[in-house]
mmCIF file of the C-alpha atoms, coordinates in Angstrom:
data_MODEL
# 
_entry.id   MODEL 
# 
loop_
_atom_site.group_PDB 
_atom_site.id 
_atom_site.type_symbol 
_atom_site.label_atom_id 
_atom_site.label_alt_id 
_atom_site.label_comp_id 
_atom_site.label_asym_id 
_atom_site.label_entity_id 
_atom_site.label_seq_id 
_atom_site.pdbx_PDB_ins_code 
_atom_site.Cartn_x 
_atom_site.Cartn_y 
_atom_site.Cartn_z 
_atom_site.occupancy 
_atom_site.B_iso_or_equiv 
_atom_site.pdbx_formal_charge 
_atom_site.auth_seq_id 
_atom_site.auth_comp_id 
_atom_site.auth_asym_id 
_atom_site.auth_atom_id 
_atom_site.pdbx_PDB_model_num 
ATOM 1  C CA . MET A 1 1  ? -61.349  -106.383 29.949 1.00 0.00 ? 1  MET A CA 1 
ATOM 2  C CA . LYS A 1 2  ? -60.880  -108.245 32.629 1.00 0.00 ? 2  LYS A CA 1 
ATOM 3  C CA . ILE A 1 3  ? -63.186  -111.221 33.074 1.00 0.00 ? 3  ILE A CA 1 
ATOM 4  C CA . GLU A 1 4  ? -64.872  -109.600 35.745 1.00 0.00 ? 4  GLU A CA 1 
ATOM 5  C CA . ARG A 1 5  ? -66.231  -106.768 34.438 1.00 0.00 ? 5  ARG A CA 1 
ATOM 6  C CA . LYS A 1 6  ? -67.330  -108.637 31.264 1.00 0.00 ? 6  LYS A CA 1 
ATOM 7  C CA . GLU A 1 7  ? -69.287  -110.947 33.365 1.00 0.00 ? 7  GLU A CA 1 
ATOM 8  C CA . TYR A 1 8  ? -70.641  -107.874 35.340 1.00 0.00 ? 8  TYR A CA 1 
ATOM 9  C CA . GLU A 1 9  ? -72.051  -106.017 31.765 1.00 0.00 ? 9  GLU A CA 1 
ATOM 10 C CA . LYS A 1 10 ? -72.851  -109.276 30.573 1.00 0.00 ? 10 LYS A CA 1 
ATOM 11 C CA . GLU A 1 11 ? -75.232  -109.784 33.833 1.00 0.00 ? 11 GLU A CA 1 
ATOM 12 C CA . LYS A 1 12 ? -76.198  -106.518 34.828 1.00 0.00 ? 12 LYS A CA 1 
ATOM 13 C CA . GLU A 1 13 ? -78.890  -106.124 33.297 1.00 0.00 ? 13 GLU A CA 1 
ATOM 14 C CA . ALA A 1 14 ? -80.520  -109.286 34.943 1.00 0.00 ? 14 ALA A CA 1 
ATOM 15 C CA . ILE A 1 15 ? -79.754  -107.806 38.319 1.00 0.00 ? 15 ILE A CA 1 
ATOM 16 C CA . ILE A 1 16 ? -81.474  -105.007 37.760 1.00 0.00 ? 16 ILE A CA 1 
ATOM 17 C CA . ALA A 1 17 ? -83.909  -106.812 36.461 1.00 0.00 ? 17 ALA A CA 1 
ATOM 18 C CA . GLU A 1 18 ? -84.315  -109.228 39.480 1.00 0.00 ? 18 GLU A CA 1 
ATOM 19 C CA . VAL A 1 19 ? -83.992  -105.872 41.962 1.00 0.00 ? 19 VAL A CA 1 
ATOM 20 C CA . GLU A 1 20 ? -87.014  -104.269 40.673 1.00 0.00 ? 20 GLU A CA 1 
ATOM 21 C CA . GLU A 1 21 ? -89.344  -107.940 41.354 1.00 0.00 ? 21 GLU A CA 1 
ATOM 22 C CA . VAL A 1 22 ? -88.454  -106.626 44.602 1.00 0.00 ? 22 VAL A CA 1 
ATOM 23 C CA . PHE A 1 23 ? -89.153  -103.565 45.242 1.00 0.00 ? 23 PHE A CA 1 
ATOM 24 C CA . HIS A 1 24 ? -92.548  -104.040 43.281 1.00 0.00 ? 24 HIS A CA 1 
ATOM 25 C CA . ASN A 1 25 ? -93.198  -107.677 45.403 1.00 0.00 ? 25 ASN A CA 1 
ATOM 26 C CA . ARG A 1 26 ? -92.963  -105.401 48.299 1.00 0.00 ? 26 ARG A CA 1 
ATOM 27 C CA . MET A 1 27 ? -95.104  -102.314 47.202 1.00 0.00 ? 27 MET A CA 1 
ATOM 28 C CA . ARG A 1 28 ? -97.626  -105.426 46.413 1.00 0.00 ? 28 ARG A CA 1 
ATOM 29 C CA . ILE A 1 29 ? -97.474  -107.023 49.736 1.00 0.00 ? 29 ILE A CA 1 
ATOM 30 C CA . PHE A 1 30 ? -97.549  -103.556 51.211 1.00 0.00 ? 30 PHE A CA 1 
ATOM 31 C CA . THR A 1 31 ? -100.580 -102.618 49.439 1.00 0.00 ? 31 THR A CA 1 
ATOM 32 C CA . TRP A 1 32 ? -102.538 -105.959 50.662 1.00 0.00 ? 32 TRP A CA 1 
ATOM 33 C CA . ASP A 1 33 ? -101.330 -105.515 54.497 1.00 0.00 ? 33 ASP A CA 1 
ATOM 34 C CA . VAL A 1 34 ? -103.080 -102.360 54.656 1.00 0.00 ? 34 VAL A CA 1 
ATOM 35 C CA . PRO A 1 35 ? -104.846 -101.029 51.260 1.00 0.00 ? 35 PRO A CA 1 
ATOM 36 C CA . GLU A 1 36 ? -104.598 -97.451  52.716 1.00 0.00 ? 36 GLU A CA 1 
ATOM 37 C CA . ASN A 1 37 ? -101.016 -97.391  52.612 1.00 0.00 ? 37 ASN A CA 1 
ATOM 38 C CA . ASP A 1 38 ? -99.413  -93.903  51.627 1.00 0.00 ? 38 ASP A CA 1 
ATOM 39 C CA . ALA A 1 39 ? -97.548  -95.910  48.135 1.00 0.00 ? 39 ALA A CA 1 
ATOM 40 C CA . LEU A 1 40 ? -94.268  -93.020  48.497 1.00 0.00 ? 40 LEU A CA 1 
ATOM 41 C CA . VAL A 1 41 ? -94.165  -93.348  52.095 1.00 0.00 ? 41 VAL A CA 1 
ATOM 42 C CA . ALA A 1 42 ? -93.880  -97.276  51.172 1.00 0.00 ? 42 ALA A CA 1 
ATOM 43 C CA . ALA A 1 43 ? -91.521  -97.695  48.282 1.00 0.00 ? 43 ALA A CA 1 
ATOM 44 C CA . GLU A 1 44 ? -88.938  -94.691  50.501 1.00 0.00 ? 44 GLU A CA 1 
ATOM 45 C CA . PHE A 1 45 ? -89.304  -97.609  53.425 1.00 0.00 ? 45 PHE A CA 1 
ATOM 46 C CA . ILE A 1 46 ? -88.376  -100.612 51.083 1.00 0.00 ? 46 ILE A CA 1 
ATOM 47 C CA . ILE A 1 47 ? -85.250  -98.769  49.481 1.00 0.00 ? 47 ILE A CA 1 
ATOM 48 C CA . LYS A 1 48 ? -84.856  -97.849  52.855 1.00 0.00 ? 48 LYS A CA 1 
ATOM 49 C CA . ALA A 1 49 ? -84.878  -101.852 53.389 1.00 0.00 ? 49 ALA A CA 1 
ATOM 50 C CA . MET A 1 50 ? -83.104  -102.541 50.742 1.00 0.00 ? 50 MET A CA 1 
ATOM 51 C CA . GLN A 1 51 ? -79.970  -100.284 51.578 1.00 0.00 ? 51 GLN A CA 1 
ATOM 52 C CA . GLU A 1 52 ? -79.322  -101.507 54.651 1.00 0.00 ? 52 GLU A CA 1 
ATOM 53 C CA . ALA A 1 53 ? -79.888  -105.008 53.020 1.00 0.00 ? 53 ALA A CA 1 
ATOM 54 C CA . ILE A 1 54 ? -76.863  -103.193 50.359 1.00 0.00 ? 54 ILE A CA 1 
ATOM 55 C CA . ASP A 1 55 ? -75.112  -101.642 53.339 1.00 0.00 ? 55 ASP A CA 1 
ATOM 56 C CA . ARG A 1 56 ? -74.162  -105.220 54.582 1.00 0.00 ? 56 ARG A CA 1 
ATOM 57 C CA . LEU A 1 57 ? -73.590  -107.760 51.779 1.00 0.00 ? 57 LEU A CA 1 
ATOM 58 C CA . LYS A 1 58 ? -70.677  -104.369 51.118 1.00 0.00 ? 58 LYS A CA 1 
ATOM 59 C CA . LYS A 1 59 ? -69.407  -105.268 54.653 1.00 0.00 ? 59 LYS A CA 1 
ATOM 60 C CA . GLU A 1 60 ? -69.321  -108.588 54.746 1.00 0.00 ? 60 GLU A CA 1 
ATOM 61 C CA . LYS A 1 61 ? -67.539  -108.119 51.479 1.00 0.00 ? 61 LYS A CA 1 
ATOM 62 C CA . LYS A 1 62 ? -64.798  -106.225 53.248 1.00 0.00 ? 62 LYS A CA 1 
ATOM 63 C CA . GLY A 1 63 ? -64.754  -109.269 56.284 1.00 0.00 ? 63 GLY A CA 1 
ATOM 64 C CA . GLN A 1 64 ? -64.087  -110.852 53.436 1.00 0.00 ? 64 GLN A CA 1 
ATOM 65 C CA . SER A 1 65 ? -60.921  -109.405 51.266 1.00 0.00 ? 65 SER A CA 1 
# 
């Protein structure tokens, strides 16, 4: 197994937990700002923004290779 794969396996759960933490923090902010927010709609917008960030990172990575 390549060293990068081993590092990935070691760090994967921590990365997932950090992403989930960001999501939940943003959900709290959405409900603080506007308590009557629809939680499902708020979640969809947060996930959309997170996906856009991931897409940007992928694009940046391609430019570096």
